[in-house]
N, C-alpha and C positions, 0 to 999 in steps of 0.2 A: 141333352142340348143337341137338337139335331141342326148343322150347318144347314144358310138359303141355296147352297150346292147341290145340296143333294136330293133338292126338292126343286128339279128338272128332269126332264125328257132323260126317259130310259135307265130310271132309278123312281121317279115319281109323277103320273098324269092324272088327272082330276075323270079322265075317262075310262082309268082302265078301276077294274075294284078291288075292291076295299084290302083281298086278300094280296093281288101282286104289286099292289104301293107296302105291303105290310115289307111282304121278303122282301122287298130290293133293299129297302130301309132296314132291315134287321141281316140282309147281307153284308151291310156297309159296315156295319156297330157291328158283326163279329169280326171281319174287318180284322177294324181298329182294334180289337181286346186282341188281338192275336199277337197284332204290332208287342204291347206292353210286355207278351213273354220272350218277343226275340231281340234280346240285347243284340247278336254277335251278325245275323244278317243284313242289320244297318251298314255294318263295315267295309259292304263290297257292293262293287259296282254292279251297273246290267250286264256284265258282256260274264258276269261273276266271277270276277281283279279283285285281293284285297286291295281293297283301295281307304286309306285311313282318318 
């Protein structure tokens, strides 16, 4: 399932070629897949400090 937020400019554009759109959507999908393997990274804030 693709979120409607992904289908906006900077990731998807009707004026871009199919390859550019697919790579943008693929990048988002790959990023979300890596989150499923990172159980410890979610425990840190934007400054790198442990924040439970």
